C-alpha positions in Angstrom: 49.5 -50.6 -41.8 52.7 -49.0 -43.1 54.9 -51.8 -41.9 55.5 -54.7 -44.2 57.1 -58.1 -43.6 59.8 -59.6 -45.9 59.1 -62.3 -48.4 60.7 -65.7 -48.5 62.3 -64.8 -51.8 64.3 -62.1 -50.1 65.8 -64.6 -47.7 66.5 -67.2 -50.4 68.2 -64.6 -52.6 70.4 -63.5 -49.7 71.4 -67.1 -49.0 72.3 -67.7 -52.6 74.4 -64.6 -52.8 76.1 -65.1 -49.5 77.1 -68.8 -49.2 79.7 -68.0 -46.6 77.3 -66.7 -44.0 77.1 -69.2 -41.1 75.1 -67.3 -38.4 72.2 -65.0 -38.3 71.5 -62.5 -35.6 67.7 -62.1 -35.2 66.8 -59.0 -33.3 63.9 -56.8 -32.2 64.2 -53.4 -30.7 62.6 -53.0 -27.3 61.1 -49.8 -25.9 64.5 -48.6 -24.5 66.1 -49.0 -28.0 68.0 -52.1 -26.9 68.2 -54.8 -29.5 67.3 -58.2 -28.1 66.9 -61.6 -29.8 68.6 -64.8 -30.8 71.6 -66.2 -32.8 70.4 -68.6 -35.4 72.2 -71.1 -37.7 72.0 -70.7 -41.4 69.6 -73.6 -41.8 67.1 -71.9 -39.5 66.7 -68.7 -41.5 64.1 -69.7 -44.1 61.7 -71.0 -41.4 61.7 -67.5 -39.9 60.5 -66.0 -43.2 57.9 -68.8 -43.7 56.2 -68.8 -40.3 57.9 -66.3 -38.1 59.9 -66.9 -34.9 58.5 -67.2 -31.4 59.8 -64.7 -28.9 58.6 -64.4 -25.3 56.1 -61.7 -24.5 58.5 -60.3 -21.9 61.1 -59.3 -24.5 59.3 -56.0 -25.1 58.6 -55.2 -21.4 62.1 -55.3 -20.0 64.0 -52.5 -18.2 67.2 -51.2 -19.7 69.1 -53.7 -17.5 67.1 -56.6 -18.9 64.8 -57.2 -15.9 61.2 -58.3 -16.1 58.6 -55.7 -15.2 55.9 -57.7 -13.5 53.1 -55.1 -13.8 53.7 -54.6 -17.5 51.0 -57.1 -18.3 53.5 -59.2 -20.4 54.8 -61.5 -17.6 52.7 -63.6 -15.3 49.2 -62.6 -16.5 50.0 -64.1 -19.9 52.4 -66.8 -18.8 55.3 -65.2 -20.7 53.6 -66.5 -23.8 55.4 -66.9 -27.1 54.6 -64.2 -29.6 55.5 -64.6 -33.3 57.8 -62.0 -34.9 58.5 -61.7 -38.7 61.4 -60.2 -40.6 61.3 -56.6 -41.6 61.7 -56.1 -45.3 65.2 -55.0 -46.3 66.7 -55.6 -42.9 68.7 -58.8 -43.8 72.3 -57.5 -44.1 75.8 -58.7 -43.6 77.7 -57.7 -40.4 81.3 -57.3 -41.8 82.9 -56.6 -38.5 82.1 -60.0 -37.0 84.7 -62.7 -36.8 82.3 -65.5 -37.8 80.6 -64.7 -41.1 77.3 -63.3 -39.7 74.3 -61.4 -41.0 71.5 -59.7 -39.0 67.8 -59.6 -39.6 65.4 -57.3 -37.8 62.0 -58.6 -36.8 58.8 -57.0 -35.6 55.8 -58.5 -33.9 52.9 -59.8 -36.1 49.7 -57.7 -35.7 47.7 -60.8 -34.8 50.2 -63.7 -34.1 52.4 -61.4 -32.0 49.8 -60.5 -29.4 50.0 -59.5 -26.6 53.5 -58.1 -27.2 52.4 -56.4 -30.5 51.0 -53.5 -28.5 54.4 -52.8 -27.0 56.3 -53.0 -30.3 57.8 -49.5 -30.8 58.0 -50.0 -34.6 54.3 -50.7 -34.7 53.6 -47.5 -32.8 55.4 -45.4 -35.4 53.7 -47.2 -38.3 50.3 -46.4 -36.6 51.1 -42.7 -36.3 52.4 -42.6 -39.9 49.2 -44.2 -41.2 47.1 -41.6 -39.4 49.0 -38.8 -41.2 48.7 -40.5 -44.5 45.0 -40.9 -44.1 44.8 -37.1 -44.0 47.0 -36.8 -47.1 50.4 -36.1 -45.4 53.4 -38.3 -46.1 56.2 -37.7 -43.5 59.8 -37.4 -44.7 62.5 -37.8 -42.0 66.2 -38.2 -41.3 68.3 -38.6 -38.2 71.6 -37.1 -37.1 73.2 -39.1 -34.4 76.1 -37.9 -32.2 78.4 -40.3 -30.4 81.6 -40.5 -28.5 84.5 -42.8 -29.4 85.8 -44.1 -26.1 88.6 -46.4 -25.0 87.4 -49.9 -24.1 89.4 -49.5 -20.9 88.6 -46.9 -18.3 91.2 -44.5 -16.9 93.1 -45.0 -13.6 90.1 -43.7 -11.7 87.7 -46.1 -13.4 86.1 -43.5 -15.6 85.5 -43.6 -19.4 88.1 -41.8 -21.5 88.4 -40.9 -25.2 89.8 -43.5 -27.5 93.4 -43.3 -28.8 93.7 -41.9 -32.3 96.0 -43.3 -35.1 99.0 -41.6 -33.6 98.4 -43.3 -30.3 97.4 -40.1 -28.5 94.0 -39.1 -27.0 92.0 -36.1 -28.1 92.2 -33.6 -25.2 90.7 -30.3 -26.6 87.4 -29.4 -28.2 88.1 -28.9 -31.9 84.6 -28.6 -33.3 84.6 -29.1 -37.1 88.2 -30.0 -36.9 89.5 -31.9 -40.0 92.6 -33.3 -38.3 90.3 -34.9 -35.7 88.6 -36.8 -38.5 91.9 -37.8 -40.1 92.9 -39.2 -36.8 90.0 -41.7 -36.8 90.2 -42.4 -40.6 90.6 -46.2 -40.2 87.4 -46.3 -38.2 85.6 -44.0 -40.6 86.7 -46.0 -43.6 85.3 -49.2 -42.2 82.2 -47.4 -41.0 81.4 -45.9 -44.4 82.2 -49.2 -46.1 79.8 -51.1 -43.8 77.1 -48.5 -44.3 77.4 -48.9 -48.1 77.2 -52.6 -47.8 74.0 -52.4 -45.7 72.4 -49.7 -47.8 72.5 -47.1 -45.0 72.8 -43.6 -46.5 75.6 -42.2 -44.2 76.7 -38.8 -45.4 78.5 -35.9 -43.7 80.9 -36.6 -40.8 82.0 -33.8 -38.5 84.1 -33.5 -35.3 81.6 -32.3 -32.7 81.8 -30.1 -29.6 84.0 -32.3 -27.4 87.1 -34.5 -27.6 86.3 -37.8 -29.3 82.7 -36.7 -30.2 81.6 -37.4 -33.8 78.4 -36.8 -35.8 77.4 -38.4 -39.0 74.2 -37.5 -40.8 71.8 -39.9 -42.5 70.1 -38.9 -45.7 66.4 -38.1 -45.5 63.9 -40.7 -46.7 60.4 -40.2 -48.1 59.4 -43.2 -46.0 59.7 -42.2 -42.4 59.6 -45.8 -41.1 62.5 -46.7 -43.4 64.4 -43.7 -42.1 64.1 -44.9 -38.5 64.8 -48.5 -39.5 68.1 -47.2 -40.9 68.8 -45.1 -37.8 68.4 -48.2 -35.6 70.6 -50.4 -37.8 73.2 -47.5 -38.1 73.6 -47.4 -34.3 74.3 -51.1 -34.1 76.7 -50.8 -37.0 78.6 -47.9 -35.4 79.0 -49.9 -32.2 80.1 -53.0 -34.0 82.7 -51.2 -36.2 84.0 -49.3 -33.1 84.4 -52.5 -31.2 86.4 -54.0 -34.1 88.8 -51.1 -33.8 89.2 -51.5 -30.0 86.9 -48.7 -29.1 83.4 -48.2 -27.6 80.9 -46.1 -29.4 78.8 -44.3 -26.7 75.4 -42.9 -27.4 74.8 -42.0 -23.8 73.1 -38.6 -23.5 75.7 -37.1 -21.1 78.7 -39.4 -20.5 80.8 -36.5 -19.1 79.7 -33.8 -16.7 82.1 -31.2 -18.2 81.7 -32.0 -21.9 78.9 -31.7 -24.4 76.0 -34.2 -24.4 75.1 -36.3 -27.4 71.9 -35.6 -29.3 69.8 -37.1 -32.0 68.5 -34.3 -34.2 65.5 -35.3 -36.2 64.7 -33.6 -39.5 61.1 -33.7 -40.7 58.8 -32.4 -43.4 55.5 -33.4 -45.0 54.9 -34.3 -48.6 51.8 -34.9 -50.6 51.1 -38.2 -52.4 53.3 -37.2 -55.3 56.3 -36.3 -53.1 56.0 -32.5 -53.2 57.2 -30.8 -50.1 54.2 -29.2 -48.4 56.5 -27.0 -46.2 58.3 -25.6 -49.3 58.2 -21.8 -49.4 60.4 -18.8 -50.3 59.5 -17.5 -46.9 62.2 -18.5 -44.3 59.6 -19.6 -41.8 57.8 -21.8 -44.3 54.2 -22.4 -45.1 51.2 -22.1 -42.7 51.3 -25.9 -42.6 54.8 -25.8 -41.3 53.9 -23.4 -38.6 50.9 -25.5 -37.5 53.3 -28.4 -37.3 55.6 -26.5 -35.1 52.7 -25.4 -32.9 51.6 -29.0 -32.5 55.1 -30.1 -31.5 55.5 -27.3 -29.0 52.0 -28.0 -27.5 52.9 -31.7 -26.9 56.5 -31.3 -25.9 56.1 -31.8 -22.2 53.7 -34.7 -22.6 56.1 -36.5 -24.9 59.5 -35.5 -23.4 60.0 -38.9 -21.8 60.1 -40.4 -25.2 62.7 -38.0 -26.3 64.7 -38.2 -23.1 64.0 -41.6 -21.7 66.6 -42.1 -19.0 67.8 -40.4 -15.8 71.1 -39.5 -17.5 69.2 -37.8 -20.4 68.4 -34.7 -18.4 72.0 -34.0 -17.5 72.3 -32.8 -21.1 70.1 -29.8 -20.7 72.4 -26.9 -19.7 72.5 -23.3 -20.8 74.7 -22.5 -23.8 75.3 -26.1 -24.5 73.5 -26.4 -27.9 70.9 -28.5 -26.1 67.5 -26.9 -26.0 66.0 -25.7 -22.7 62.5 -24.5 -23.5 59.6 -24.9 -25.9 60.9 -22.5 -28.5 61.3 -22.4 -32.2 63.2 -20.2 -34.7 64.6 -19.8 -38.2 68.2 -20.9 -38.7 68.8 -20.6 -34.9 70.6 -23.3 -33.0 69.6 -22.0 -29.5 66.0 -23.2 -29.9 64.2 -26.6 -29.6 62.7 -26.6 -33.1 64.8 -25.0 -35.8 63.8 -24.3 -39.4 67.1 -24.4 -41.3 67.9 -22.0 -44.1 68.3 -23.1 -47.7 66.3 -23.2 -50.9 62.5 -23.2 -50.8 62.2 -26.9 -51.8 64.3 -28.0 -48.8 62.2 -26.3 -46.2 61.8 -28.5 -43.1 62.0 -28.6 -39.3 65.0 -29.8 -37.3 63.8 -31.2 -33.9 66.8 -30.8 -31.5 65.4 -32.2 -28.3 66.2 -35.9 -28.4 69.2 -37.4 -26.7 71.1 -40.0 -28.7 69.9 -42.5 -26.1 66.3 -42.2 -27.4 64.5 -45.0 -29.2 64.3 -43.6 -32.8 60.8 -45.2 -33.3 59.3 -43.7 -30.2 60.9 -40.3 -30.8 59.7 -40.2 -34.4 56.2 -41.3 -33.3 55.9 -38.6 -30.7 57.2 -35.9 -33.2 54.8 -37.0 -35.9 51.8 -37.3 -33.5 52.6 -33.7 -32.3 52.7 -32.5 -35.9 49.3 -34.2 -36.6 47.7 -32.5 -33.6 49.1 -29.1 -34.7 47.7 -29.5 -38.2 44.3 -30.7 -37.1 43.9 -27.9 -34.5 45.8 -25.3 -36.6 48.0 -24.6 -33.6 49.8 -21.2 -33.7 53.4 -21.5 -32.5 53.8 -17.7 -31.9 56.6 -15.6 -33.3 60.0 -17.3 -33.9 62.8 -16.6 -31.5 65.5 -14.3 -32.8 68.9 -14.1 -31.2 69.8 -16.0 -28.0 67.0 -18.4 -27.3 68.6 -19.4 -24.0 68.3 -15.8 -22.7 64.7 -15.5 -23.9 63.4 -18.7 -22.5 60.4 -17.9 -20.3 59.5 -21.3 -19.0 62.2 -24.0 -19.0 61.7 -27.7 -19.7 61.8 -30.0 -16.7 65.2 -31.4 -16.1 64.3 -34.4 -14.1 63.0 -37.9 -15.0 60.1 -38.1 -12.6 58.4 -34.9 -13.8 58.4 -36.1 -17.4 57.2 -39.6 -16.4 54.3 -38.1 -14.6 53.6 -35.7 -17.5 53.2 -38.6 -20.0 51.3 -40.6 -17.4 48.7 -37.9 -17.1 48.4 -36.9 -20.7 45.0 -37.3 -22.3 46.6 -36.5 -25.7 49.2 -39.2 -25.4 46.6 -41.9 -24.6 44.7 -40.9 -27.7 47.8 -40.7 -29.9 49.6 -43.8 -28.7 46.9 -46.0 -27.0 46.4 -47.0 -23.4 47.9 -50.5 -24.0 51.2 -49.2 -25.3 51.5 -46.6 -22.6 50.6 -49.1 -19.9 53.7 -51.2 -20.9 56.0 -48.2 -21.5 55.2 -46.4 -18.3 55.4 -49.6 -16.2 59.0 -50.1 -17.5 59.9 -46.5 -16.8 58.5 -46.6 -13.3 60.4 -49.8 -12.6 63.6 -48.2 -13.9 63.0 -45.0 -11.8 62.7 -47.1 -8.7 65.8 -49.1 -9.4 67.8 -46.0 -10.2 66.8 -44.1 -7.1 67.3 -47.1 -4.9 70.9 -47.6 -6.0 73.6 -46.2 -3.7 76.8 -45.3 -5.6 80.0 -43.3 -5.7 78.3 -39.9 -5.7 76.3 -40.7 -2.5 79.5 -41.7 -0.7 81.4 -38.7 -2.0 78.7 -36.3 -0.8 77.4 -37.9 2.3 79.7 -40.5 3.8 81.5 -38.1 6.1 79.3 -35.1 6.1 75.8 -36.4 6.9 
């Protein structure tokens, strides 16, 4: 399997080089992308590397609110058994924003000792899909672009979130996409963010002011190891949130935090290389090689079946609006930002696909697994994506993607392809969690219900 656990030497070297670190945050990413775990003392670290750390089976079968899902198969049937997790290689890093000198270490379930929770570990799912591609001679190269809002930690007078204050004490009010002054106004935050990324070895690159007040995007450099790329995306999100909190702000990766402003996406960049690292999508032709087009065809053919993994929450679907730079249909094009799958321009060696569907609230491991599984299907079946869209993809969309949670839940639930690609055991846990969340969400009465129906019904 592509995933590898860290060695004891890695931990000992870290302790020797960081004698001031007192606490260690041990975390695992659940299916909702929520980090969960424990806070350990310094003298507990080496034992984790020697023999793992027991975590309850339920830790990977929780709702986004942290509730047990009884029919996930990870609760009463197995007695909430302890499952052993081991550190992920390269994940032991300082957290410079913490008051107490603290480091974090990411763990993943052991393939045998971590059962039954191993089947629900999203990192293992991605590793499995990567291994399938490698077995056929394809080595996925990936990168993530994550958008987020910088919000004030205090709501406005109406109890709603509001943009954070800038260095001048004001709040951004207008949309200044690509504005340089907007970046200058958050320079203290960006300085600490880039410093922390450098310290943790996270390849943060270009920063831009996005399509709403207080919205920022920072790109991560592509990696020839797709699992490493998603590991870095996971740790980057935690880092952004931590640095923002230090600066009195909240970094929000919610897909659609404001009804009248742009949503936040996670654009995934992907190509395939051979064993020697040569880009198999490279071509002087703007639409790439036949292999690239088969990959696009596969992703388009599996888009509905895997949409729940790209857009996992009720709020995710509020992002899909016409002329919003969020995709609305199973479309592809060359250097066209109105489609779901974009082949960017550039020199032949850089040819790749930009997958523009995911919300920033998606779990990077699950999103990447669904993307790569779709690509693999397209290659195996030589799927034809049809002609690329030219011009306004919104106006040319013939069949729109569903914009409600329940439809996509049922699509994944009924997908034969998904069961073959991801396994019935993983889907059993994931779908149980999403069904439970759907019931909870639809059962909650809130402000919108009162505003719409209290006096009119």
